[in-house]
C-alpha positions in Angstrom: -6.3 -6.7 -28.7 -4.9 -7.5 -25.3 -1.7 -8.5 -26.9 -1.9 -4.9 -28.7 -2.4 -3.1 -25.5 0.6 -4.9 -23.9 2.8 -4.1 -26.6 1.6 -0.5 -26.7 2.3 -0.2 -22.8 5.7 -2.1 -23.0 6.6 0.3 -26.0 5.8 3.2 -24.4 7.4 2.8 -21.1 10.4 0.9 -22.3 12.3 4.4 -22.8 11.9 5.4 -19.2 13.2 1.9 -17.6 16.5 2.5 -15.7 16.5 6.1 -15.6 15.6 8.6 -13.0 12.8 10.8 -12.8 14.0 14.2 -14.4 13.9 16.3 -11.3 16.1 13.7 -9.3 19.8 12.9 -9.9 21.2 9.6 -9.3 22.5 10.4 -6.1 19.4 11.8 -4.6 17.5 8.9 -6.2 19.9 6.3 -4.2 19.6 8.2 -1.0 15.8 8.0 -1.3 15.9 4.4 -1.9 18.0 3.7 1.0 15.8 5.8 3.2 12.7 4.3 2.0 14.1 1.0 2.5 15.0 1.6 6.2 11.6 3.2 6.7 10.1 -0.3 5.6 12.5 -2.1 7.8 11.2 0.0 10.8 7.7 -0.6 10.0 8.5 -4.6 10.3 10.2 -4.0 13.6 7.8 -1.7 15.2 4.7 -4.3 14.2 6.9 -7.0 15.9 7.6 -4.9 19.0 4.2 -3.2 19.3 1.7 -5.1 17.5 -0.9 -3.6 15.1 -1.0 -0.2 16.7 2.4 0.3 15.3 0.8 0.8 11.7 -1.0 4.2 12.9 2.6 5.9 13.3 3.4 4.9 9.9 0.3 6.1 7.7 0.0 9.6 6.6 -2.4 11.6 8.8 -4.4 13.3 6.6 -7.7 12.6 4.4 -5.6 11.8 1.2 -4.6 8.3 3.1 -6.2 5.3 1.8 -5.8 1.5 1.6 -7.1 -1.2 -0.8 -6.9 -5.0 -0.4 -7.7 -7.8 -3.1 -9.1 -4.8 -5.1 -11.6 -3.4 -2.6 -11.2 -0.1 -0.9 -11.0 -0.9 2.8 -9.9 2.6 4.1 -11.0 5.4 2.4 -9.3 8.0 4.6 -6.8 8.0 7.7 -10.0 8.3 10.1 -11.3 4.8 9.0 -7.9 3.1 9.2 -7.4 4.4 12.8 -10.9 2.9 13.9 -10.0 -0.4 12.3 -6.3 -0.8 13.7 -7.3 0.3 17.1 -9.8 -2.4 17.4 -7.6 -4.9 15.9 -4.9 -4.1 18.5 -7.4 -5.0 21.3 -7.7 -8.5 19.6 -4.0 -9.1 18.1 -1.0 -9.4 20.4 1.8 -9.6 17.6 2.4 -9.1 14.2 5.4 -10.4 12.3 5.8 -8.7 8.8 8.5 -9.9 6.4 9.1 -7.9 3.4 10.5 -10.2 0.4 12.2 -8.8 -2.6 11.3 -4.9 -1.6 11.5 -2.7 -4.5 11.6 1.4 -4.1 11.2 3.7 -7.2 11.6 7.4 -6.5 9.2 9.3 -8.6 9.9 12.7 -7.6 11.6 14.4 -4.7 10.0 13.3 -1.3 7.8 10.5 -3.2 8.5 6.9 -3.7 6.7 3.7 -4.8 7.4 0.9 -2.7 6.4 -2.9 -4.1 7.2 -5.9 -2.1 6.1 -9.6 -1.8 5.4 -10.1 1.9 4.4 -13.0 4.3 2.7 -11.9 7.6 1.8 -14.0 10.8 -0.8 -12.3 13.0 -1.4 -13.9 16.5 -4.5 -13.2 18.3 -4.6 -12.7 22.4 -5.8 -16.5 22.5 -2.4 -17.4 21.1 -3.7 -18.6 17.5 -1.5 -17.6 14.5 -3.0 -16.6 11.2 -0.7 -16.3 8.0 -1.1 -14.1 5.2 1.1 -13.8 2.0 1.1 -11.8 -1.2 2.0 -8.4 -2.5 1.7 -4.8 -1.5 2.2 -1.9 -3.4 2.1 1.6 -2.2 3.3 5.4 -2.3 5.6 6.7 0.6 5.7 10.6 1.1 8.3 12.1 2.9 6.6 14.4 5.4 7.9 16.5 8.4 7.5 13.4 10.5 9.8 11.5 8.1 8.5 8.8 5.7 5.0 8.0 5.9 2.6 5.6 3.5 0.2 7.7 1.6 -1.5 4.8 0.2 -1.4 1.0 0.0 -2.9 -2.0 -1.7 -2.4 -5.4 -0.7 -3.2 -8.4 -2.4 -3.3 -12.1 -1.8 -3.6 -14.9 -4.3 -7.0 -16.3 -4.7 -7.5 -19.7 -3.3 -7.2 -22.6 -6.1 -10.4 -23.6 -7.6 -11.6 -27.0 -7.3 
């Protein structure tokens, strides 16, 4: 049954591979990819310079924003993310985020899916550094303030079983 579902999914999506969404021409899609990539690079720069508080500048500021991590909804809205990030900013002195093989797929004018492996090093105010690696997916939306993250899902590999 699992194989059947996979083959059906592969069959249904194969026709769409390599094509732009119908309401985006190739030039517009390419411009969106470049713009969203620059946005992602700016996120990493801002985190390195300003620490975790920089995340708030890049999240969409409305109730539609949400974030999940490892399959759990951790921030159901922007307000919950703000409370957490402001507390984290008091305990963390720096964040080094590296995107690895960042993918950007325009889905409609002003909307793009981002997907990337990541490596993140977080240094607390006592100088201890903790590292995380995994994969992130999300939706970037172009707003009157430029690109913003509307939703994200971060995942990290589970530790190996003994």
